[in-house]
mmCIF file of the N, C-alpha and C atoms, coordinates in Angstrom:
data_MODEL
# 
_entry.id   MODEL 
# 
loop_
_atom_site.group_PDB 
_atom_site.id 
_atom_site.type_symbol 
_atom_site.label_atom_id 
_atom_site.label_alt_id 
_atom_site.label_comp_id 
_atom_site.label_asym_id 
_atom_site.label_entity_id 
_atom_site.label_seq_id 
_atom_site.pdbx_PDB_ins_code 
_atom_site.Cartn_x 
_atom_site.Cartn_y 
_atom_site.Cartn_z 
_atom_site.occupancy 
_atom_site.B_iso_or_equiv 
_atom_site.pdbx_formal_charge 
_atom_site.auth_seq_id 
_atom_site.auth_comp_id 
_atom_site.auth_asym_id 
_atom_site.auth_atom_id 
_atom_site.pdbx_PDB_model_num 
ATOM 1   N N  . MET A 1 1  ? -278.137 75.583 -46.614 1.00 0.00 ? 1  MET A N  1 
ATOM 2   C CA . MET A 1 1  ? -277.068 75.009 -46.992 1.00 0.00 ? 1  MET A CA 1 
ATOM 3   C C  . MET A 1 1  ? -276.149 74.741 -45.450 1.00 0.00 ? 1  MET A C  1 
ATOM 4   N N  . ASP A 1 2  ? -275.584 73.387 -45.797 1.00 0.00 ? 2  ASP A N  1 
ATOM 5   C CA . ASP A 1 2  ? -274.919 73.133 -44.462 1.00 0.00 ? 2  ASP A CA 1 
ATOM 6   C C  . ASP A 1 2  ? -273.374 73.326 -44.732 1.00 0.00 ? 2  ASP A C  1 
ATOM 7   N N  . LEU A 1 3  ? -272.578 72.988 -43.700 1.00 0.00 ? 3  LEU A N  1 
ATOM 8   C CA . LEU A 1 3  ? -271.188 73.401 -43.889 1.00 0.00 ? 3  LEU A CA 1 
ATOM 9   C C  . LEU A 1 3  ? -270.394 72.619 -44.953 1.00 0.00 ? 3  LEU A C  1 
ATOM 10  N N  . VAL A 1 4  ? -270.865 71.291 -45.183 1.00 0.00 ? 4  VAL A N  1 
ATOM 11  C CA . VAL A 1 4  ? -270.262 70.546 -46.216 1.00 0.00 ? 4  VAL A CA 1 
ATOM 12  C C  . VAL A 1 4  ? -270.459 71.198 -47.577 1.00 0.00 ? 4  VAL A C  1 
ATOM 13  N N  . GLU A 1 5  ? -271.952 71.408 -47.652 1.00 0.00 ? 5  GLU A N  1 
ATOM 14  C CA . GLU A 1 5  ? -272.046 71.982 -49.357 1.00 0.00 ? 5  GLU A CA 1 
ATOM 15  C C  . GLU A 1 5  ? -271.691 73.371 -49.216 1.00 0.00 ? 5  GLU A C  1 
ATOM 16  N N  . GLN A 1 6  ? -271.520 74.104 -48.193 1.00 0.00 ? 6  GLN A N  1 
ATOM 17  C CA . GLN A 1 6  ? -270.821 75.378 -48.283 1.00 0.00 ? 6  GLN A CA 1 
ATOM 18  C C  . GLN A 1 6  ? -269.433 75.314 -48.820 1.00 0.00 ? 6  GLN A C  1 
ATOM 19  N N  . TYR A 1 7  ? -268.722 74.466 -48.147 1.00 0.00 ? 7  TYR A N  1 
ATOM 20  C CA . TYR A 1 7  ? -267.274 73.966 -48.327 1.00 0.00 ? 7  TYR A CA 1 
ATOM 21  C C  . TYR A 1 7  ? -267.137 73.630 -49.701 1.00 0.00 ? 7  TYR A C  1 
ATOM 22  N N  . GLU A 1 8  ? -268.112 72.913 -50.181 1.00 0.00 ? 8  GLU A N  1 
ATOM 23  C CA . GLU A 1 8  ? -267.739 72.123 -51.525 1.00 0.00 ? 8  GLU A CA 1 
ATOM 24  C C  . GLU A 1 8  ? -267.970 73.255 -52.739 1.00 0.00 ? 8  GLU A C  1 
ATOM 25  N N  . ALA A 1 9  ? -268.975 74.157 -52.455 1.00 0.00 ? 9  ALA A N  1 
ATOM 26  C CA . ALA A 1 9  ? -269.283 75.256 -53.268 1.00 0.00 ? 9  ALA A CA 1 
ATOM 27  C C  . ALA A 1 9  ? -268.077 76.267 -53.115 1.00 0.00 ? 9  ALA A C  1 
ATOM 28  N N  . LEU A 1 10 ? -267.697 76.330 -52.159 1.00 0.00 ? 10 LEU A N  1 
ATOM 29  C CA . LEU A 1 10 ? -266.454 77.619 -52.218 1.00 0.00 ? 10 LEU A CA 1 
ATOM 30  C C  . LEU A 1 10 ? -265.046 76.848 -52.772 1.00 0.00 ? 10 LEU A C  1 
ATOM 31  N N  . HIS A 1 11 ? -265.080 75.642 -52.617 1.00 0.00 ? 11 HIS A N  1 
ATOM 32  C CA . HIS A 1 11 ? -263.774 74.859 -53.076 1.00 0.00 ? 11 HIS A CA 1 
ATOM 33  C C  . HIS A 1 11 ? -263.654 74.889 -54.551 1.00 0.00 ? 11 HIS A C  1 
ATOM 34  N N  . ALA A 1 12 ? -264.939 74.823 -55.310 1.00 0.00 ? 12 ALA A N  1 
ATOM 35  C CA . ALA A 1 12 ? -265.172 74.562 -56.610 1.00 0.00 ? 12 ALA A CA 1 
ATOM 36  C C  . ALA A 1 12 ? -264.922 76.150 -57.265 1.00 0.00 ? 12 ALA A C  1 
ATOM 37  N N  . GLU A 1 13 ? -264.926 77.119 -56.406 1.00 0.00 ? 13 GLU A N  1 
ATOM 38  C CA . GLU A 1 13 ? -264.832 78.236 -57.038 1.00 0.00 ? 13 GLU A CA 1 
ATOM 39  C C  . GLU A 1 13 ? -263.250 78.777 -56.927 1.00 0.00 ? 13 GLU A C  1 
ATOM 40  N N  . SER A 1 14 ? -262.816 79.869 -57.411 1.00 0.00 ? 14 SER A N  1 
ATOM 41  C CA . SER A 1 14 ? -261.563 80.516 -57.201 1.00 0.00 ? 14 SER A CA 1 
ATOM 42  C C  . SER A 1 14 ? -261.908 82.002 -57.231 1.00 0.00 ? 14 SER A C  1 
ATOM 43  N N  . GLY A 1 15 ? -261.098 82.764 -56.572 1.00 0.00 ? 15 GLY A N  1 
ATOM 44  C CA . GLY A 1 15 ? -261.247 84.009 -56.335 1.00 0.00 ? 15 GLY A CA 1 
ATOM 45  C C  . GLY A 1 15 ? -260.117 84.769 -55.439 1.00 0.00 ? 15 GLY A C  1 
ATOM 46  N N  . GLY A 1 16 ? -260.492 85.733 -55.145 1.00 0.00 ? 16 GLY A N  1 
ATOM 47  C CA . GLY A 1 16 ? -259.509 86.666 -54.279 1.00 0.00 ? 16 GLY A CA 1 
ATOM 48  C C  . GLY A 1 16 ? -259.461 86.510 -52.932 1.00 0.00 ? 16 GLY A C  1 
ATOM 49  N N  . GLU A 1 17 ? -259.314 87.645 -52.270 1.00 0.00 ? 17 GLU A N  1 
ATOM 50  C CA . GLU A 1 17 ? -258.902 87.472 -50.905 1.00 0.00 ? 17 GLU A CA 1 
ATOM 51  C C  . GLU A 1 17 ? -260.267 86.965 -50.036 1.00 0.00 ? 17 GLU A C  1 
ATOM 52  N N  . GLU A 1 18 ? -261.369 87.769 -50.631 1.00 0.00 ? 18 GLU A N  1 
ATOM 53  C CA . GLU A 1 18 ? -262.526 87.471 -49.775 1.00 0.00 ? 18 GLU A CA 1 
ATOM 54  C C  . GLU A 1 18 ? -263.040 86.118 -49.983 1.00 0.00 ? 18 GLU A C  1 
ATOM 55  N N  . TYR A 1 19 ? -262.872 85.459 -51.169 1.00 0.00 ? 19 TYR A N  1 
ATOM 56  C CA . TYR A 1 19 ? -263.017 83.962 -51.163 1.00 0.00 ? 19 TYR A CA 1 
ATOM 57  C C  . TYR A 1 19 ? -262.235 83.149 -50.264 1.00 0.00 ? 19 TYR A C  1 
ATOM 58  N N  . ARG A 1 20 ? -261.003 83.458 -50.200 1.00 0.00 ? 20 ARG A N  1 
ATOM 59  C CA . ARG A 1 20 ? -259.881 82.695 -49.445 1.00 0.00 ? 20 ARG A CA 1 
ATOM 60  C C  . ARG A 1 20 ? -260.332 82.648 -48.016 1.00 0.00 ? 20 ARG A C  1 
ATOM 61  N N  . ARG A 1 21 ? -260.880 83.975 -47.678 1.00 0.00 ? 21 ARG A N  1 
ATOM 62  C CA . ARG A 1 21 ? -261.321 84.035 -46.319 1.00 0.00 ? 21 ARG A CA 1 
ATOM 63  C C  . ARG A 1 21 ? -262.524 83.014 -45.812 1.00 0.00 ? 21 ARG A C  1 
ATOM 64  N N  . ARG A 1 22 ? -263.522 83.286 -46.705 1.00 0.00 ? 22 ARG A N  1 
ATOM 65  C CA . ARG A 1 22 ? -264.686 82.513 -46.540 1.00 0.00 ? 22 ARG A CA 1 
ATOM 66  C C  . ARG A 1 22 ? -264.459 80.886 -46.523 1.00 0.00 ? 22 ARG A C  1 
ATOM 67  N N  . LEU A 1 23 ? -263.671 80.618 -47.454 1.00 0.00 ? 23 LEU A N  1 
ATOM 68  C CA . LEU A 1 23 ? -263.158 79.128 -47.632 1.00 0.00 ? 23 LEU A CA 1 
ATOM 69  C C  . LEU A 1 23 ? -262.360 78.642 -46.192 1.00 0.00 ? 23 LEU A C  1 
ATOM 70  N N  . ASP A 1 24 ? -261.577 79.465 -45.618 1.00 0.00 ? 24 ASP A N  1 
ATOM 71  C CA . ASP A 1 24 ? -260.949 79.284 -44.561 1.00 0.00 ? 24 ASP A CA 1 
ATOM 72  C C  . ASP A 1 24 ? -261.827 79.354 -43.202 1.00 0.00 ? 24 ASP A C  1 
ATOM 73  N N  . GLY A 1 25 ? -262.751 80.069 -43.321 1.00 0.00 ? 25 GLY A N  1 
ATOM 74  C CA . GLY A 1 25 ? -263.638 80.012 -42.131 1.00 0.00 ? 25 GLY A CA 1 
ATOM 75  C C  . GLY A 1 25 ? -264.497 78.992 -42.078 1.00 0.00 ? 25 GLY A C  1 
ATOM 76  N N  . VAL A 1 26 ? -264.885 78.505 -43.404 1.00 0.00 ? 26 VAL A N  1 
ATOM 77  C CA . VAL A 1 26 ? -265.824 77.307 -43.518 1.00 0.00 ? 26 VAL A CA 1 
ATOM 78  C C  . VAL A 1 26 ? -265.132 76.210 -42.947 1.00 0.00 ? 26 VAL A C  1 
ATOM 79  N N  . SER A 1 27 ? -263.788 76.151 -43.561 1.00 0.00 ? 27 SER A N  1 
ATOM 80  C CA . SER A 1 27 ? -263.004 74.834 -43.201 1.00 0.00 ? 27 SER A CA 1 
ATOM 81  C C  . SER A 1 27 ? -262.582 74.879 -41.824 1.00 0.00 ? 27 SER A C  1 
ATOM 82  N N  . SER A 1 28 ? -262.485 75.939 -41.052 1.00 0.00 ? 28 SER A N  1 
ATOM 83  C CA . SER A 1 28 ? -262.000 76.112 -39.744 1.00 0.00 ? 28 SER A CA 1 
ATOM 84  C C  . SER A 1 28 ? -263.112 75.622 -38.933 1.00 0.00 ? 28 SER A C  1 
ATOM 85  N N  . THR A 1 29 ? -264.566 76.060 -39.317 1.00 0.00 ? 29 THR A N  1 
ATOM 86  C CA . THR A 1 29 ? -265.678 75.836 -38.598 1.00 0.00 ? 29 THR A CA 1 
ATOM 87  C C  . THR A 1 29 ? -265.969 74.224 -38.734 1.00 0.00 ? 29 THR A C  1 
ATOM 88  N N  . LEU A 1 30 ? -265.638 73.712 -39.901 1.00 0.00 ? 30 LEU A N  1 
ATOM 89  C CA . LEU A 1 30 ? -266.013 72.192 -39.915 1.00 0.00 ? 30 LEU A CA 1 
ATOM 90  C C  . LEU A 1 30 ? -265.128 71.460 -39.039 1.00 0.00 ? 30 LEU A C  1 
ATOM 91  N N  . ARG A 1 31 ? -263.470 71.894 -39.067 1.00 0.00 ? 31 ARG A N  1 
ATOM 92  C CA . ARG A 1 31 ? -262.732 71.035 -38.298 1.00 0.00 ? 31 ARG A CA 1 
ATOM 93  C C  . ARG A 1 31 ? -263.232 71.057 -36.723 1.00 0.00 ? 31 ARG A C  1 
ATOM 94  N N  . VAL A 1 32 ? -263.520 72.422 -36.478 1.00 0.00 ? 32 VAL A N  1 
ATOM 95  C CA . VAL A 1 32 ? -263.872 72.482 -34.806 1.00 0.00 ? 32 VAL A CA 1 
ATOM 96  C C  . VAL A 1 32 ? -265.108 71.590 -34.483 1.00 0.00 ? 32 VAL A C  1 
ATOM 97  N N  . PHE A 1 33 ? -266.128 71.849 -35.266 1.00 0.00 ? 33 PHE A N  1 
ATOM 98  C CA . PHE A 1 33 ? -267.184 71.076 -35.031 1.00 0.00 ? 33 PHE A CA 1 
ATOM 99  C C  . PHE A 1 33 ? -267.212 69.323 -35.164 1.00 0.00 ? 33 PHE A C  1 
ATOM 100 N N  . THR A 1 34 ? -266.282 69.056 -35.844 1.00 0.00 ? 34 THR A N  1 
ATOM 101 C CA . THR A 1 34 ? -266.061 67.685 -35.911 1.00 0.00 ? 34 THR A CA 1 
ATOM 102 C C  . THR A 1 34 ? -264.735 67.417 -35.019 1.00 0.00 ? 34 THR A C  1 
ATOM 103 N N  . GLY A 1 35 ? -264.200 67.970 -34.592 1.00 0.00 ? 35 GLY A N  1 
ATOM 104 C CA . GLY A 1 35 ? -263.045 67.806 -33.562 1.00 0.00 ? 35 GLY A CA 1 
ATOM 105 C C  . GLY A 1 35 ? -262.036 66.980 -34.254 1.00 0.00 ? 35 GLY A C  1 
ATOM 106 N N  . THR A 1 36 ? -261.739 67.412 -35.561 1.00 0.00 ? 36 THR A N  1 
ATOM 107 C CA . THR A 1 36 ? -260.514 66.971 -36.370 1.00 0.00 ? 36 THR A CA 1 
ATOM 108 C C  . THR A 1 36 ? -259.417 68.062 -36.829 1.00 0.00 ? 36 THR A C  1 
ATOM 109 N N  . ARG A 1 37 ? -258.428 67.702 -37.244 1.00 0.00 ? 37 ARG A N  1 
ATOM 110 C CA . ARG A 1 37 ? -257.536 68.663 -37.691 1.00 0.00 ? 37 ARG A CA 1 
ATOM 111 C C  . ARG A 1 37 ? -257.351 69.125 -39.097 1.00 0.00 ? 37 ARG A C  1 
ATOM 112 N N  . GLY A 1 38 ? -257.613 67.981 -39.931 1.00 0.00 ? 38 GLY A N  1 
ATOM 113 C CA . GLY A 1 38 ? -257.499 68.137 -41.527 1.00 0.00 ? 38 GLY A CA 1 
ATOM 114 C C  . GLY A 1 38 ? -258.806 68.311 -42.124 1.00 0.00 ? 38 GLY A C  1 
ATOM 115 N N  . ILE A 1 39 ? -258.937 68.886 -43.124 1.00 0.00 ? 39 ILE A N  1 
ATOM 116 C CA . ILE A 1 39 ? -260.252 69.048 -43.876 1.00 0.00 ? 39 ILE A CA 1 
ATOM 117 C C  . ILE A 1 39 ? -260.671 67.836 -44.364 1.00 0.00 ? 39 ILE A C  1 
ATOM 118 N N  . ASP A 1 40 ? -259.913 67.293 -44.925 1.00 0.00 ? 40 ASP A N  1 
ATOM 119 C CA . ASP A 1 40 ? -260.395 65.709 -45.372 1.00 0.00 ? 40 ASP A CA 1 
ATOM 120 C C  . ASP A 1 40 ? -261.311 64.975 -44.147 1.00 0.00 ? 40 ASP A C  1 
ATOM 121 N N  . SER A 1 41 ? -260.476 64.847 -43.120 1.00 0.00 ? 41 SER A N  1 
ATOM 122 C CA . SER A 1 41 ? -261.092 64.239 -42.033 1.00 0.00 ? 41 SER A CA 1 
ATOM 123 C C  . SER A 1 41 ? -262.292 64.860 -41.524 1.00 0.00 ? 41 SER A C  1 
ATOM 124 N N  . ALA A 1 42 ? -262.260 66.246 -41.444 1.00 0.00 ? 42 ALA A N  1 
ATOM 125 C CA . ALA A 1 42 ? -263.498 67.030 -40.990 1.00 0.00 ? 42 ALA A CA 1 
ATOM 126 C C  . ALA A 1 42 ? -264.734 66.787 -42.002 1.00 0.00 ? 42 ALA A C  1 
ATOM 127 N N  . LEU A 1 43 ? -264.443 66.749 -43.299 1.00 0.00 ? 43 LEU A N  1 
ATOM 128 C CA . LEU A 1 43 ? -265.268 66.328 -44.418 1.00 0.00 ? 43 LEU A CA 1 
ATOM 129 C C  . LEU A 1 43 ? -266.097 65.048 -44.094 1.00 0.00 ? 43 LEU A C  1 
ATOM 130 N N  . MET A 1 44 ? -265.089 64.215 -43.762 1.00 0.00 ? 44 MET A N  1 
ATOM 131 C CA . MET A 1 44 ? -265.722 62.727 -43.631 1.00 0.00 ? 44 MET A CA 1 
ATOM 132 C C  . MET A 1 44 ? -266.585 62.527 -42.602 1.00 0.00 ? 44 MET A C  1 
ATOM 133 N N  . ALA A 1 45 ? -266.014 63.217 -41.276 1.00 0.00 ? 45 ALA A N  1 
ATOM 134 C CA . ALA A 1 45 ? -266.773 63.078 -40.231 1.00 0.00 ? 45 ALA A CA 1 
ATOM 135 C C  . ALA A 1 45 ? -268.206 63.865 -40.214 1.00 0.00 ? 45 ALA A C  1 
ATOM 136 N N  . ALA A 1 46 ? -268.021 64.948 -40.846 1.00 0.00 ? 46 ALA A N  1 
ATOM 137 C CA . ALA A 1 46 ? -269.412 65.815 -40.973 1.00 0.00 ? 46 ALA A CA 1 
ATOM 138 C C  . ALA A 1 46 ? -270.403 64.853 -41.906 1.00 0.00 ? 46 ALA A C  1 
ATOM 139 N N  . ARG A 1 47 ? -270.132 64.318 -42.985 1.00 0.00 ? 47 ARG A N  1 
ATOM 140 C CA . ARG A 1 47 ? -270.947 63.570 -43.668 1.00 0.00 ? 47 ARG A CA 1 
ATOM 141 C C  . ARG A 1 47 ? -271.540 62.439 -43.113 1.00 0.00 ? 47 ARG A C  1 
ATOM 142 N N  . HIS A 1 48 ? -270.817 61.808 -42.001 1.00 0.00 ? 48 HIS A N  1 
ATOM 143 C CA . HIS A 1 48 ? -271.365 60.867 -41.213 1.00 0.00 ? 48 HIS A CA 1 
ATOM 144 C C  . HIS A 1 48 ? -272.050 61.370 -39.789 1.00 0.00 ? 48 HIS A C  1 
ATOM 145 N N  . GLN A 1 49 ? -272.008 62.540 -39.575 1.00 0.00 ? 49 GLN A N  1 
ATOM 146 C CA . GLN A 1 49 ? -272.859 63.193 -38.670 1.00 0.00 ? 49 GLN A CA 1 
ATOM 147 C C  . GLN A 1 49 ? -274.205 63.591 -38.794 1.00 0.00 ? 49 GLN A C  1 
ATOM 148 N N  . THR A 1 50 ? -274.523 63.932 -40.083 1.00 0.00 ? 50 THR A N  1 
ATOM 149 C CA . THR A 1 50 ? -275.781 64.553 -40.758 1.00 0.00 ? 50 THR A CA 1 
ATOM 150 C C  . THR A 1 50 ? -276.718 63.457 -40.790 1.00 0.00 ? 50 THR A C  1 
ATOM 151 N N  . PRO A 1 51 ? -277.998 63.666 -40.419 1.00 0.00 ? 51 PRO A N  1 
ATOM 152 C CA . PRO A 1 51 ? -279.080 62.948 -40.440 1.00 0.00 ? 51 PRO A CA 1 
ATOM 153 C C  . PRO A 1 51 ? -279.145 62.436 -41.875 1.00 0.00 ? 51 PRO A C  1 
ATOM 154 N N  . VAL A 1 52 ? -279.051 63.081 -42.941 1.00 0.00 ? 52 VAL A N  1 
ATOM 155 C CA . VAL A 1 52 ? -278.870 62.375 -44.444 1.00 0.00 ? 52 VAL A CA 1 
ATOM 156 C C  . VAL A 1 52 ? -277.984 61.425 -44.548 1.00 0.00 ? 52 VAL A C  1 
ATOM 157 N N  . ALA A 1 53 ? -276.789 61.696 -44.152 1.00 0.00 ? 53 ALA A N  1 
ATOM 158 C CA . ALA A 1 53 ? -275.841 60.820 -44.280 1.00 0.00 ? 53 ALA A CA 1 
ATOM 159 C C  . ALA A 1 53 ? -276.146 59.369 -43.445 1.00 0.00 ? 53 ALA A C  1 
ATOM 160 N N  . HIS A 1 54 ? -276.659 59.704 -42.140 1.00 0.00 ? 54 HIS A N  1 
ATOM 161 C CA . HIS A 1 54 ? -277.167 58.275 -41.560 1.00 0.00 ? 54 HIS A CA 1 
ATOM 162 C C  . HIS A 1 54 ? -278.012 57.415 -42.188 1.00 0.00 ? 54 HIS A C  1 
ATOM 163 N N  . ARG A 1 55 ? -279.096 58.047 -43.027 1.00 0.00 ? 55 ARG A N  1 
ATOM 164 C CA . ARG A 1 55 ? -280.228 57.446 -43.739 1.00 0.00 ? 55 ARG A CA 1 
ATOM 165 C C  . ARG A 1 55 ? -279.564 56.543 -45.011 1.00 0.00 ? 55 ARG A C  1 
ATOM 166 N N  . ALA A 1 56 ? -278.645 57.421 -45.687 1.00 0.00 ? 56 ALA A N  1 
ATOM 167 C CA . ALA A 1 56 ? -278.170 57.173 -46.932 1.00 0.00 ? 56 ALA A CA 1 
ATOM 168 C C  . ALA A 1 56 ? -276.869 56.322 -46.872 1.00 0.00 ? 56 ALA A C  1 
ATOM 169 N N  . ASP A 1 57 ? -276.065 56.367 -45.604 1.00 0.00 ? 57 ASP A N  1 
ATOM 170 C CA . ASP A 1 57 ? -274.883 55.347 -45.549 1.00 0.00 ? 57 ASP A CA 1 
ATOM 171 C C  . ASP A 1 57 ? -274.738 54.823 -44.343 1.00 0.00 ? 57 ASP A C  1 
ATOM 172 N N  . ASN A 1 58 ? -275.029 53.655 -44.047 1.00 0.00 ? 58 ASN A N  1 
ATOM 173 C CA . ASN A 1 58 ? -274.895 52.864 -42.756 1.00 0.00 ? 58 ASN A CA 1 
ATOM 174 C C  . ASN A 1 58 ? -273.633 51.835 -42.732 1.00 0.00 ? 58 ASN A C  1 
ATOM 175 N N  . SER A 1 59 ? -272.462 52.476 -43.659 1.00 0.00 ? 59 SER A N  1 
ATOM 176 C CA . SER A 1 59 ? -271.090 51.780 -43.559 1.00 0.00 ? 59 SER A CA 1 
ATOM 177 C C  . SER A 1 59 ? -270.429 51.772 -42.215 1.00 0.00 ? 59 SER A C  1 
ATOM 178 N N  . LEU A 1 60 ? -270.707 52.677 -41.594 1.00 0.00 ? 60 LEU A N  1 
ATOM 179 C CA . LEU A 1 60 ? -269.987 52.574 -39.990 1.00 0.00 ? 60 LEU A CA 1 
ATOM 180 C C  . LEU A 1 60 ? -270.766 51.672 -39.259 1.00 0.00 ? 60 LEU A C  1 
ATOM 181 N N  . LEU A 1 61 ? -271.953 51.208 -39.457 1.00 0.00 ? 61 LEU A N  1 
ATOM 182 C CA . LEU A 1 61 ? -272.699 50.275 -38.584 1.00 0.00 ? 61 LEU A CA 1 
ATOM 183 C C  . LEU A 1 61 ? -272.352 48.770 -38.821 1.00 0.00 ? 61 LEU A C  1 
ATOM 184 N N  . THR A 1 62 ? -272.245 47.951 -37.689 1.00 0.00 ? 62 THR A N  1 
ATOM 185 C CA . THR A 1 62 ? -271.844 46.512 -37.950 1.00 0.00 ? 62 THR A CA 1 
ATOM 186 C C  . THR A 1 62 ? -273.089 45.668 -37.643 1.00 0.00 ? 62 THR A C  1 
ATOM 187 N N  . SER A 1 63 ? -273.330 44.518 -38.052 1.00 0.00 ? 63 SER A N  1 
ATOM 188 C CA . SER A 1 63 ? -274.234 43.816 -37.742 1.00 0.00 ? 63 SER A CA 1 
ATOM 189 C C  . SER A 1 63 ? -274.157 42.917 -36.610 1.00 0.00 ? 63 SER A C  1 
# 
């Protein structure tokens, strides 16, 4: 499971302190990995950096 999938799975849950710690950890890793400050920007950047995203979405490419 990649970081985006982990974040989405955790975000869909609710829970106590352990849940929050795991969500914060994945969020932080995504932001560092993508060089962004916000989780929304990090998710967008991560989706466009993965090989699957490149095959499925070429919206960043210009003709």
